[in-house]
C-alpha positions in Angstrom: 27.1 21.8 -1.2 25.1 24.5 -2.9 21.9 23.8 -4.9 23.3 26.0 -7.7 26.0 23.3 -8.2 23.3 21.1 -9.7 21.9 23.5 -12.2 22.0 23.3 -16.0 20.2 24.8 -19.0 17.8 22.5 -20.8 15.8 23.6 -24.0 12.1 23.2 -23.5 11.8 21.1 -26.7 13.9 18.3 -25.1 11.3 17.7 -22.3 9.5 14.6 -23.6 5.7 15.2 -23.7 4.9 11.7 -25.0 6.4 8.2 -24.7 8.3 6.8 -27.7 6.1 5.2 -30.4 7.0 1.7 -29.0 8.0 0.8 -25.5 11.7 0.3 -25.3 12.4 2.5 -28.4 14.5 5.0 -26.4 18.1 6.0 -26.7 20.6 4.9 -24.1 23.6 6.8 -22.8 26.0 4.5 -21.1 28.5 5.9 -18.6 31.3 3.7 -17.4 31.6 4.6 -13.8 35.3 3.7 -13.4 36.6 5.9 -16.2 33.7 8.3 -16.8 33.7 7.4 -20.5 30.4 7.7 -22.3 28.8 5.7 -25.1 25.7 6.3 -27.1 23.4 3.3 -27.8 19.8 2.2 -27.8 17.8 0.7 -25.0 17.1 -2.5 -26.9 20.9 -3.1 -26.8 21.1 -3.0 -23.0 22.1 -6.7 -22.9 25.4 -5.8 -24.4 26.3 -3.8 -21.3 25.1 -6.3 -18.7 26.7 -9.7 -18.0 25.7 -13.1 -16.8 25.5 -13.1 -13.0 24.4 -9.4 -12.7 21.4 -8.9 -10.4 18.8 -6.5 -11.8 16.6 -5.0 -9.1 13.2 -3.6 -10.2 10.6 -1.5 -8.3 7.3 -3.2 -8.9 5.1 -0.4 -7.5 1.9 0.3 -9.5 0.7 3.8 -10.2 -3.0 4.5 -9.4 -5.1 7.3 -11.0 -4.5 9.6 -8.0 -5.5 12.9 -9.7 -9.2 13.8 -9.0 -11.1 16.6 -10.6 -14.2 18.0 -9.2 -16.0 21.0 -7.7 -16.6 22.7 -4.3 -20.0 22.3 -2.6 -22.1 24.5 -2.8 -20.2 27.1 -4.8 -19.3 24.9 -7.7 -15.8 26.2 -8.0 -13.3 23.9 -9.7 -11.1 21.7 -7.4 -8.1 19.5 -8.2 -6.8 16.9 -5.7 -3.7 14.8 -5.9 -3.9 11.9 -3.5 -0.5 11.3 -2.0 -1.1 8.4 0.4 -3.9 6.7 2.3 -3.6 7.4 6.0 -3.7 4.6 8.7 -7.0 5.9 10.0 -10.1 3.9 10.8 -12.4 3.2 7.8 -15.9 4.6 8.1 -18.8 3.4 6.0 -16.6 2.4 3.2 -14.6 5.7 3.2 -11.0 6.5 4.0 -8.6 9.3 5.0 -5.9 10.6 2.7 -2.9 12.9 2.6 -3.4 15.1 -0.5 -2.4 18.2 -2.4 -5.4 20.4 -3.2 -5.9 23.4 -5.5 -7.0 26.1 -5.0 -5.4 25.7 -1.6 -6.2 29.2 -0.3 -10.0 28.5 -0.5 -10.0 25.0 0.9 -10.1 25.4 4.6 -11.1 22.8 7.2 -14.6 21.7 6.7 -14.7 22.5 3.0 -16.8 20.0 1.0 -16.0 18.8 -2.5 -17.4 16.3 -5.1 -15.4 14.5 -7.7 -17.4 13.1 -10.7 -16.6 11.3 -13.9 -18.7 9.0 -16.1 -21.6 8.9 -13.6 -19.4 8.0 -10.7 -19.2 10.2 -7.6 -16.9 10.6 -4.6 -17.5 13.0 -1.8 -14.7 14.7 0.1 -14.2 16.9 3.2 -11.0 18.7 4.3 -10.1 17.5 7.8 -6.8 19.4 8.3 -4.8 22.1 6.6 -1.0 21.9 6.2 1.8 23.8 4.3 2.2 24.2 0.5 -1.3 23.1 -0.4 -1.2 19.9 1.6 -4.5 18.7 3.2 -5.9 15.8 5.1 -9.1 14.8 3.3 -11.7 12.1 3.9 -13.3 10.5 0.9 -16.5 8.5 0.8 -19.3 7.4 -1.6 -22.9 7.9 -0.7 -23.6 4.8 -2.8 -21.2 2.9 -0.5 -18.9 2.0 -3.4 -15.4 1.0 -2.4 -13.3 4.1 -2.5 -10.3 2.5 -4.3 -12.6 1.2 -7.0 -14.2 4.6 -7.4 -10.8 6.3 -7.6 -9.8 3.8 -10.3 -12.8 4.9 -12.4 -12.9 8.6 -11.6 -9.2 9.4 -11.3 -6.7 10.6 -13.9 -3.1 9.3 -14.2 -1.0 11.9 -12.3 1.4 12.9 -15.1 4.4 15.0 -13.8 3.9 18.8 -13.9 6.5 19.2 -16.7 4.3 17.2 -19.1 2.2 20.1 -20.4 -0.9 18.2 -21.6 -3.9 16.4 -20.2 -3.6 12.7 -19.5 -4.9 10.3 -22.2 -6.3 6.7 -21.9 -3.0 5.4 -23.3 -1.1 6.8 -20.3 -2.7 4.2 -18.1 -0.5 1.7 -19.8 2.5 3.7 -20.9 3.0 5.5 -17.5 3.3 2.1 -15.9 6.0 -0.5 -16.0 5.3 -3.9 -17.5 6.1 -5.5 -14.2 3.9 -3.2 -12.0 2.1 -5.2 -9.3 1.7 -3.4 -6.0 -0.7 -0.5 -6.2 0.3 2.6 -4.3 2.4 5.0 -6.3 1.5 8.5 -7.5 4.4 8.5 -9.9 6.0 5.8 -12.0 9.5 4.5 -11.4 10.3 5.9 -14.8 13.6 4.1 -15.5 11.6 0.9 -15.7 9.2 2.3 -18.3 11.7 1.3 -21.1 11.6 -2.4 -20.3 9.5 -4.8 -22.4 8.6 -8.3 -21.4 10.7 -9.6 -24.3 13.8 -7.7 -23.2 13.5 -9.0 -19.7 13.2 -12.5 -21.1 16.3 -11.9 -23.3 18.3 -10.7 -20.3 17.3 -13.7 -18.3 18.4 -16.0 -21.1 21.8 -14.4 -20.9 22.1 -15.1 -17.2 21.0 -11.8 -15.8 19.1 -12.5 -12.6 16.1 -10.4 -11.7 14.3 -9.6 -8.5 11.7 -7.1 -7.4 11.4 -4.7 -4.4 8.6 -2.2 -3.8 8.8 1.5 -3.0 5.6 3.5 -3.4 6.7 6.6 -5.2 5.1 9.7 -3.5 4.8 13.4 -4.2 8.4 13.8 -2.8 9.7 12.7 -6.1 8.5 16.1 -7.5 9.1 18.1 -4.3 11.5 20.9 -5.1 14.6 21.6 -3.0 13.7 24.9 -1.4 17.0 25.5 0.5 20.3 26.7 -0.9 22.4 24.2 0.9 21.3 20.7 -0.1 22.3 19.2 3.2 19.3 21.0 4.7 16.8 19.4 2.3 14.4 16.8 3.8 13.0 14.0 1.7 9.4 12.9 2.4 9.2 9.3 3.7 8.0 6.6 1.4 7.0 3.0 2.1 9.1 0.1 0.9 9.2 -3.7 1.0 12.0 -6.1 0.6 10.6 -9.6 0.7 12.5 -12.6 2.0 13.3 -14.0 -1.5 14.6 -10.6 -2.7 16.7 -10.3 0.4 18.2 -13.8 -0.1 19.1 -13.0 -3.7 20.8 -9.8 -2.7 22.7 -11.6 0.0 23.9 -14.2 -2.5 25.0 -11.6 -5.1 26.8 -9.6 -2.4 28.7 -12.6 -1.1 29.6 -13.8 -4.6 30.8 -10.3 -5.6 28.3 -10.0 -8.5 27.0 -6.7 -9.7 23.8 -5.4 -8.2 22.1 -3.1 -10.8 19.3 -0.8 -9.5 16.6 0.1 -12.0 15.7 3.7 -11.0 16.5 6.1 -8.2 13.6 4.7 -6.2 15.3 1.2 -6.2 18.6 2.8 -5.2 17.0 4.4 -2.2 15.4 1.0 -1.2 18.7 -0.8 -1.5 20.7 1.8 0.4 18.1 1.8 3.2 18.0 -1.9 4.0 19.8 -3.5 6.9 23.0 -5.3 6.1 23.9 -7.7 8.8 27.0 -9.9 9.6 28.5 -11.8 6.7 26.8 -9.4 4.2 23.4 -10.8 5.0 20.6 -8.6 3.7 17.5 -8.5 6.0 14.0 -8.8 4.6 12.1 -5.8 5.9 9.2 -3.5 5.4 9.1 0.1 6.5 9.7 3.7 5.4 12.7 5.5 4.1 13.5 9.2 4.0 17.0 8.7 2.9 18.4 11.6 0.9 21.4 10.4 -1.1 23.9 13.2 -1.8 27.6 13.5 -2.6 29.6 11.8 0.1 27.2 8.9 0.5 29.0 5.6 0.7 27.1 3.1 -1.5 26.8 -0.3 0.2 24.8 -2.4 -2.3 24.4 -0.6 -5.6 27.1 -1.3 -8.2 25.2 0.0 -11.2 22.2 2.1 -12.0 19.6 2.6 -14.7 18.0 6.0 -14.7 16.4 8.7 -16.8 17.6 12.3 -17.2 16.4 14.4 -14.3 15.3 18.0 -13.5 18.0 20.6 -12.7 18.3 21.4 -9.0 16.4 18.2 -8.1 17.0 15.6 -5.4 17.1 12.9 -8.1 19.9 14.7 -10.0 21.8 15.0 -6.7 21.4 11.3 -6.1 22.8 10.4 -9.5 25.6 12.8 -9.0 26.4 11.1 -5.7 26.8 7.8 -7.6 28.7 8.9 -10.6 30.2 12.3 -9.7 28.7 15.7 -10.2 31.2 16.9 -12.9 30.8 13.7 -14.9 27.0 13.7 -14.7 26.7 17.4 -15.7 29.2 16.8 -18.6 27.2 13.8 -19.7 24.0 15.9 -19.5 25.6 18.6 -21.7 26.5 16.0 -24.2 23.0 14.5 -24.2 21.5 17.9 -24.7 23.8 18.6 -27.6 22.7 15.3 -29.2 19.0 15.9 -28.7 18.3 13.3 -26.0 14.7 13.4 -24.6 14.5 14.3 -20.9 12.4 13.3 -17.8 9.7 10.7 -17.4 8.9 9.8 -21.0 12.5 10.6 -22.1 15.6 8.5 -22.9 17.6 6.3 -20.6 21.0 6.3 -18.9 23.0 3.4 -17.6 25.8 4.0 -15.1 27.9 0.8 -14.9 
């Protein structure tokens, strides 16, 4: 298929720059997958569209403040660094190696030194290797021998997506994080989960909706543009995931009992569609990496329903949603949402495909 098949026009004013005043205060577009029929509701009424026995699957990854601001040494020129993932390299004197995006990329060659500072805290960095599209391997350390992760937590900024045209604020440390975030390692939030409140999750549980958690550490690939015209040629960056034994057992039971498995977010969909399904519909507990690119023609094995936000045109996430619900139906629903003033992207409104 052509990338142009996943394009649409979106007014700039519908790109949400801030979260709703209260968590869970978003609108909800509900698409019935069997018929394609669309309803308009609010997220707090989600329980009206789920039923007892449904298995809700959440991604419990936790965003860390992966955006570092600093300067080159000795020139003093401004530097921005987005940490993508820690590399499995030996730790040295409390330091660590990272895959990162750095700007200005053309000036940061191998051997370049940088310093990141904030509120009296310092991290030193050195470019170890240069890659394509601004990617670098960088080593980070503290001359005071402070733990690097602790220093990043104090110095770093929440890595808001590039379509949010403002600086991060202290409130983003809470609002750009799900209420069930536990496992640190993501550079972007699994944004479909941002709508859930603890109270709503408790209400759903009281109605018989079962809930489990998996982990996929969302990486830069979630923002990586498709740079080819034929989507089949696009490659998704690998991301780490974990499906623990209790989650695998719950998935196995739901599958055998023909109960609906509802994935909260495209990241959760990718985890569920990556796991091993053995004999007798047995789901295997596992830990690994997935580079699965879900596109039209994919045969969904585990996912019966999906919670998601509204995605960028020409993006891999839009392609995934179209694979699940149908390209024409999704684009028609997006046009309707635009006409009704729905808010798009990470801090925007929600969509349920059931």
